[in-house]
C-alpha positions in Angstrom: 9.3 17.6 12.7 7.1 14.7 13.7 3.9 15.9 15.2 4.1 18.6 17.8 2.2 21.6 19.0 3.8 25.0 18.7 5.1 24.8 22.2 6.8 21.4 21.6 10.2 20.7 20.3 10.3 20.3 16.5 10.3 16.8 15.3 11.6 15.5 12.0 9.8 13.4 9.5 11.1 12.7 6.1 9.1 13.3 3.0 8.3 9.8 2.0 6.8 10.3 -1.4 3.6 8.6 -2.3 3.7 4.9 -1.9 1.6 4.2 -5.0 4.5 3.2 -7.3 4.4 -0.6 -7.8 6.7 -3.1 -9.4 6.0 -3.7 -13.1 6.3 -7.3 -14.2 6.8 -8.4 -17.8 6.7 -11.9 -19.2 8.1 -12.6 -22.7 8.7 -15.8 -24.5 11.7 -16.4 -26.7 11.0 -16.2 -30.5 13.6 -18.9 -31.2 15.7 -21.5 -29.4 18.8 -19.2 -29.5 17.1 -16.1 -28.2 18.4 -14.9 -24.8 15.9 -14.5 -22.0 16.1 -11.1 -20.4 16.0 -11.1 -16.6 16.5 -8.5 -13.9 19.9 -8.5 -12.3 20.0 -10.2 -8.9 21.5 -7.0 -7.4 21.3 -3.4 -8.6 22.2 0.0 -7.1 20.4 3.2 -7.9 21.7 6.6 -6.7 19.6 9.8 -6.3 20.3 13.4 -5.4 18.0 16.5 -5.4 16.8 19.6 -3.8 13.4 21.1 -2.6 12.3 24.6 -1.8 11.2 23.1 1.6 11.5 19.6 3.0 8.0 18.6 3.9 7.0 15.2 5.4 3.4 14.3 6.1 2.5 18.0 5.8 5.1 19.3 8.2 8.2 21.3 7.2 11.4 19.7 8.4 13.6 22.6 7.5 11.6 25.5 9.2 10.3 26.5 5.7 13.8 26.7 4.2 15.2 24.7 1.3 16.7 21.2 1.5 19.2 19.1 -0.4 19.2 15.3 -0.2 20.7 12.2 -1.6 20.5 8.5 -1.3 21.3 5.0 -2.6 18.9 2.1 -3.1 19.6 -1.5 -3.7 17.2 -4.0 -5.3 17.9 -7.6 -4.3 16.6 -10.7 -6.0 13.8 -8.9 -7.8 11.6 -8.2 -4.7 13.9 -7.2 -1.9 15.2 -3.7 -1.3 17.4 -1.7 1.1 18.7 1.9 1.1 19.9 4.9 2.9 18.8 8.6 2.4 20.1 11.8 4.0 18.8 15.4 4.1 19.5 18.6 6.0 16.9 19.5 8.7 16.2 22.4 11.0 14.2 21.8 14.2 15.3 25.0 15.9 18.0 23.2 17.9 21.4 21.7 17.2 20.1 18.8 15.0 21.3 19.4 11.5 20.9 16.2 9.4 18.5 13.3 9.1 19.6 9.9 7.8 17.2 7.1 7.1 18.0 3.4 6.8 15.4 1.1 5.4 14.7 -2.2 3.9 11.9 -4.6 2.9 10.3 -6.8 0.3 7.8 -6.0 -2.5 6.0 -9.2 -3.4 3.5 -9.3 -6.2 0.2 -11.2 -6.0 -1.8 -10.9 -9.2 -2.3 -7.2 -9.9 -1.4 -6.1 -6.4 2.1 -5.1 -5.4 2.8 -5.2 -1.6 5.5 -3.5 0.3 6.5 -4.7 3.8 9.5 -2.9 5.4 11.1 -1.1 8.2 12.6 2.4 8.4 15.1 3.8 11.0 15.1 7.6 11.2 18.3 8.9 12.7 19.5 12.5 13.4 22.9 14.0 13.9 24.0 16.5 16.5 20.7 16.2 18.3 20.5 17.7 21.8 21.3 15.3 24.6 18.1 13.6 25.9 16.0 14.7 23.0 15.5 11.0 21.8 14.8 12.0 18.2 15.8 8.7 16.6 13.0 6.1 16.1 11.7 3.2 14.0 8.7 2.7 11.8 7.3 -0.5 10.3 5.4 -0.3 7.0 2.7 -2.3 5.2 1.5 -1.0 1.9 -0.2 -2.2 -1.3 -0.8 -0.6 -4.7 -2.8 -1.7 -7.8 -3.3 -0.4 -11.3 -6.7 1.3 -11.9 -6.8 1.8 -15.7 -3.9 4.2 -16.5 -3.6 5.2 -12.8 -2.1 3.5 -9.8 -3.9 3.6 -6.4 -2.5 2.6 -3.1 -2.8 2.5 0.7 -0.3 2.2 3.5 0.1 2.0 7.3 3.2 3.0 9.2 3.6 2.0 12.9 6.1 3.2 15.4 6.3 1.5 18.9 8.1 4.6 20.2 7.8 7.7 18.2 10.1 10.7 17.8 11.0 12.2 21.2 9.8 9.1 23.0 6.2 10.3 22.7 4.8 6.7 22.6 3.1 4.6 20.0 2.2 6.2 16.7 0.4 5.2 13.5 0.2 6.9 10.1 -2.5 5.9 7.6 -2.5 7.0 4.0 -4.3 6.5 0.7 -2.7 7.8 -2.5 -2.9 7.8 -6.3 -0.8 8.6 -9.3 -1.8 9.1 -13.0 0.5 9.7 -16.0 -0.9 12.2 -18.5 -1.2 10.4 -21.8 1.2 11.5 -24.6 3.2 13.8 -22.3 6.0 13.8 -19.8 3.6 15.0 -17.1 2.0 13.0 -14.2 -0.3 14.0 -11.4 -0.4 12.5 -7.9 -1.8 13.0 -4.4 -2.3 11.5 -1.0 -4.5 11.8 2.1 -3.1 10.8 5.4 -3.8 10.7 9.2 -1.1 10.8 11.8 -2.0 9.5 15.2 0.3 9.8 18.2 -0.3 9.1 21.9 -1.4 12.5 23.3 -3.2 15.5 21.7 -1.0 15.8 18.6 -3.1 13.9 15.9 -3.7 15.6 12.6 -4.7 15.0 9.0 -2.6 15.9 6.0 -3.0 16.0 2.2 -1.0 16.8 -0.8 -1.5 17.1 -4.6 1.0 17.9 -7.3 2.3 17.5 -10.8 5.5 16.0 -12.0 7.5 16.5 -15.2 10.2 14.1 -16.5 12.9 16.2 -18.2 14.5 12.9 -19.3 15.0 9.3 -18.1 17.1 10.5 -15.1 15.8 14.0 -14.0 12.3 14.9 -12.8 10.6 18.0 -11.5 7.8 18.2 -9.0 5.4 21.0 -7.9 3.3 20.1 -4.9 0.7 21.6 -2.6 0.8 20.5 1.0 -1.6 21.2 3.9 -2.8 20.0 7.3 -5.9 20.6 9.4 -3.8 21.8 12.4 -2.4 25.2 11.5 -2.8 26.0 15.2 0.2 23.7 15.9 2.6 26.2 14.4 3.7 27.6 11.0 5.5 24.4 10.0 1.9 22.9 9.7 0.7 25.6 7.4 -0.3 25.2 3.8 2.6 25.6 1.3 3.7 24.9 -2.3 7.0 23.1 -2.7 9.1 22.8 -5.9 11.6 20.1 -6.2 14.1 18.4 -8.6 15.5 14.9 -8.4 18.1 13.0 -10.4 18.5 9.3 -10.4 21.4 7.3 -11.9 
């Protein structure tokens, strides 16, 4: 769920993975006049499907501590534009059974910094009448290489948060590091969710990923928040996941 105390209705937030992945740019000159110049296609689709032992977003379980399955499709447009849709099962203790996210934006590059400006619509199916679970967020993020690592920061703003709870802002810093000469990588993030009312909390995660091949990856991640008093979905947990892209 979004942010709620134990007495409040569960709110759903999707597990947006760390924002620290940037665009990699390469510039190569032709070795002869007849050599073809390689360029990115103007439009490309990428599909993904996967499963987690728990769907956790910003430290909060969205499936009441149960497993999730998810899938989505992403389009890259003109090298810097993107759009996509993503779906997952959820369990808020009511009739809501699925989350679907629609998003789009641009990722311009300035020097070593990759920016990400976009919007996300969070929708929910079979939600109870009057629960007002659907909402928008707007994102501004940036990431930069730091040696072999990538570090980033992001801000998400909603003018009317889940359940019509008012304005909300989420701040995050994150980092990712590939382990040299291996298929492993480590990553983590620290974030702060602020909502109008007494539901603010801090969350953090750290984990290790493993690339089985170019299309399938595994992730083992520890999540926690500083507000276990809000309910069990805010408690610390370890989540295992697998994701395939094609």
